[in-house]
PAVO-288707 format. One record per residue (C-alpha): x, y, z. Coordinates in steps of 0.2 Angstrom, whole numbers, plus 2048, in hexadecimal, padded with zeros to 3 digits. Example, Ala and Ser with C-alpha at 12.3 -4.5 7.8 and 13.67 -1.06 7.14 Angstrom:
83E7EA827/8447FB824/
***
This chain:
8427E5863/8337EC85B/8337ED849/82D7FB83E/81F7F0837/8187EF84A/81A80284C/81280583B/8057FA83E/7FA80484A/7F881283C/7EC81582F/7F081881E/7EB82A821/7F782C82F/806826823/800830815/800841820/81083D828/818839818/811849811/817854820/82884C823/82E848811/822854806/81B8457FC/80D84E7F5/80283E7F4/807837803/80C8277FB/7FA8237F7/7F88177E9/7E681B7E2/7D78127DB/7DB8027E6/7CB7FA7EF/7CE7EE7FE/7C37DE7FA/7C67D4809/7CF7D381B/7C87E4821/7C67DF833/7D97DD836/7DA7F1833/7EA7F682D/7F77EA827/8087EE825/8167E481C/8267E6810/8227E67FE/8257D67F4/8247DC7E3/81D7D27D3/81D7D87C2/8117D07B4/8147D37A3/80B7CF792/8097BC78E/8137BF77F/8227C7789/8327BC786/8367BA799/8307AB79F/8227A97AB/8277A67BE/82079F7CD/81F7AF7D9/8137A87E7/81D79A7EF/82C7A67F2/8237B47FC/82B7B780D/8227B881D/81C7CA821/81B7D0810/80F7D9807/80C7D27F6/80B7DF7E9/8097DB7D6/8077E67C8/8077E77B6/8157ED7A9/8107FF7A4/80B7F9794/7FC7F279C/7F78007A7/7ED80F7A2/7EB8207AC/7D681D7AE/7CA80F7B3/7CD8017B3/7DF8057B4/7E47F67AA/7E27F0798/7DE7DF79D/7CC7D87A3/7D57C87AA/7D97C67BB/7EB7C27C0/7E77BE7D3/7DC7B17DB/7D67A87EB/7E379A7EA/7F07A87E9/7EB7AF7FA/7E979E801/7FC79A7FD/8017AC803/7F77AA813/7FF79B816/8107A3815/80C7B1820/80B7BE813/8017CE81B/7F67D380B/7F67D47F8/7F57E37EE/7F17E07DC/7F37F07CF/7E77E57C5/7D87DB7C6/7D47CC7D2/7C77BE7D3/7BF7B07E0/7BB7C17EB/7B07B47F7/7C27AA7FA/7CB7B87FF/7BD7BD80B/7BC7AC813/7CF7AD815/7CE7BF81C/7DE7C1812/7E07D580F/7DF7D77FB/7DD7E87F3/7DB7E97DF/7D67F67D2/7C77EA7CE/7C07D87CA/7C27CB7BD/7BB7BA7B9/7C77B37AC/7D97AC7B1/7E87B47AA/7F17A97A1/7EC7AE791/7F17C1794/7FE7C37A0/80A7BA7AB/8167BD7BA/8287C17B3/8327C97C0/8337CA7D5/83B7D67E0/83C7E37D2/8367F77D2/8247F77CD/81E8067C3/80C80D7C7/8048177BA/7F88267C3/7E982F7BD/7F483E7BB/7FF8367AE/80F8357BB/8168257C0/81981E7D2/8258107D6/8248037E4/8357FC7E7/8367EA7EF/8397EC802/82F7FB804/8227FD812/8107FB80D/802800817/7F07FB812/7DE7FD819/7CD801811/7D481280B/7E08097FF/7F4807801/801813805/81280F801/82181580D/831817800/84081180C/84D81B802/84482B805/83E829817/845828828/83881D831/83C81F840/839831840/82982E834/823824842/828830850/81E83F845/80F834843/80D82F855/80D841859/80384684C/7F583A852/7F783F864/7F585285E/7E584D854/7DD845862/7DF85686C/7D785F85E/7C985385E/7C6855870/7C6868870/7BA867860/7AE85D86B/7B186B879/7AB87986D/7BD87F868/7BE885856/7C687884B/7D3884844/7D988B855/7DA87A85C/7E587384D/7F088384E/7F387F861/7F386D862/7FF86A852/80C877857/81686885F/81786184D/821870845/82E86C853/82E85B84F/83185F83C/84086A841/84985C848/84785183A/856846837/860847825/85D83781B/86A83A80F/
***
């Protein structure tokens, strides 16, 4: 039986974001802004279930944990800081230390992790690139993290502060799609995945026809209105997810 991961894998983050916007009125299309993909671009889109890891200040009373050796195969590793360490504007985190490096990607890849997204800084860029392991982050650092932060929890909701002051959440188990545009999160509690995939497939087909029309001289607006008419009928058949 084909999994949702297999069905989502051919799509770009743009495809999925449009689907979340049009089907579920998620205004930003599930997009998490300001991330750069540093490695693994040759793999195209990567899709997995979020395995979340929370980092806190080194002074946090919770003990440090080993998160990397327990990440399940097929997961998309997602690391974020507590909100006290985040900021709305670049560089988006208040520490200069990197909290993820080449050895972590080496272990992650061995375990079958599809990609790693770090809402913070990373280091050892050449190692990630040599592995061709997809890694996304806000930026780069050089120093190890132990004097500043530590991993304190796994499989917990991660709150991500955005430039407009709003907070978005990635839950453990959400679907994550990454490519050179960044990442999009699909909140499984709010989405019927089967319907979302059907809509995206129809939308891609419609846009391919629009492209052909434009190349033949048809005005873009006219073609979009005609070719995307079927999408209205798809939306009318949307199942209730409550």
